[in-house]
C-alpha positions as CSV (number, residue, x, y, z in Angstrom):
1,M,0.0,0.0,0.0
2,E,2.9,2.3,0.8
3,L,4.4,1.7,-2.6
4,L,1.1,2.7,-4.3
5,I,0.9,5.9,-2.3
6,F,4.5,6.6,-3.2
7,L,3.9,6.0,-7.0
8,V,0.8,8.2,-7.0
9,W,2.8,10.9,-5.2
10,V,5.7,10.7,-7.7
11,V,3.5,10.6,-10.8
12,G,1.2,13.3,-9.4
13,F,4.0,15.8,-8.8
14,G,5.7,14.9,-12.1
15,L,2.5,15.5,-14.1
16,L,1.6,18.7,-12.2
17,C,5.1,20.2,-12.7
18,A,5.1,19.1,-16.3
19,Y,1.7,20.8,-16.9
20,I,2.7,24.0,-15.2
21,A,6.0,24.1,-17.1
22,G,4.2,23.6,-20.4
23,E,1.8,26.5,-19.6
24,K,4.8,28.7,-18.9
25,G,6.6,27.8,-22.1
26,R,9.3,25.7,-20.4
27,S,10.3,22.1,-21.0
28,S,7.6,19.8,-19.8
29,L,9.8,16.7,-19.8
30,N,12.6,18.3,-17.7
31,W,10.2,19.7,-15.2
32,G,8.2,16.5,-15.0
33,V,11.3,14.6,-14.1
34,L,12.2,17.3,-11.5
35,G,8.7,17.1,-10.1
36,A,8.9,13.3,-9.8
37,L,12.3,13.5,-8.1
38,F,11.9,16.5,-5.8
39,G,8.1,16.7,-5.4
40,V,6.9,19.7,-3.6
41,F,10.2,21.5,-4.0
42,A,10.1,21.3,-7.8
43,L,6.5,22.5,-7.7
44,I,7.4,25.5,-5.7
45,A,10.3,26.2,-8.1
46,I,8.2,26.0,-11.2
47,V,5.5,28.2,-9.7
48,A,8.2,30.8,-8.7
49,V,9.9,30.7,-12.2
50,P,8.5,33.4,-14.6
51,A,7.0,32.3,-17.8
52,L,9.1,32.6,-21.0
53,A,8.1,35.2,-23.5
54,S,5.8,33.7,-26.1
55,R,7.5,32.6,-29.3
56,N,6.5,34.5,-32.4
57,T,5.3,31.9,-34.9
58,N,5.7,34.4,-37.7
59,A,9.3,35.3,-36.8
60,S,10.4,34.2,-40.3
61,D,8.4,37.1,-41.8
62,D,11.1,39.4,-40.3
63,Y,14.0,37.7,-42.0
64,V,14.9,38.1,-45.6
65,A,17.7,36.0,-47.0
66,P,20.4,37.8,-48.9
67,G,19.5,38.3,-52.6
68,L,15.8,37.6,-52.0
69,R,13.3,40.4,-52.6
70,V,11.0,41.2,-49.7
71,D,7.8,40.3,-51.7
72,N,9.4,36.9,-52.5
73,A,10.3,36.3,-48.9
74,Q,6.8,37.2,-47.7
75,A,5.2,34.8,-50.2
76,L,7.6,32.0,-49.2
77,T,6.9,32.4,-45.5
78,R,3.2,32.0,-46.2
79,G,3.8,28.8,-48.2
80,Q,3.1,30.5,-51.5
81,R,5.0,30.7,-54.6
82,H,6.0,34.2,-55.8
83,R,3.9,35.1,-58.9
84,S,6.5,37.2,-60.8
85,G,6.3,34.9,-63.8
86,P,5.5,31.3,-64.9
87,N,7.5,28.5,-63.3
88,K,9.2,25.7,-65.4
89,L,6.1,23.5,-65.3
90,E,3.9,26.3,-66.6
91,E,6.4,27.1,-69.3
92,W,6.5,23.5,-70.4
93,A,2.7,23.2,-70.4
94,A,2.5,26.4,-72.5
95,S,5.0,25.1,-75.0
96,K,3.1,21.8,-75.3
97,K,-0.1,23.7,-75.9
98,D,1.6,25.8,-78.6
99,E,2.8,22.6,-80.3
100,E,-0.8,21.3,-80.7
């Protein structure tokens, strides 16, 4: 019975610390292990630690590779192809259509 209580204690603190760490933008795995090993001390630590600044998911919009025009970079970051002209497939299709 003592073993069951111990396991519930370890798993409970591990999961609680992992959840709080994930909400604060920190490593859930690392804090879960710390919570399982150190229990209430890890819980106090993760509550006291400030949250990390949220990561900008559109951070790639700010970076433009050398030699790449801004409008090309913006199209590429949005998963689109820049429409400055036909690509090779469109050129090939147009040449086949002209041959017919």
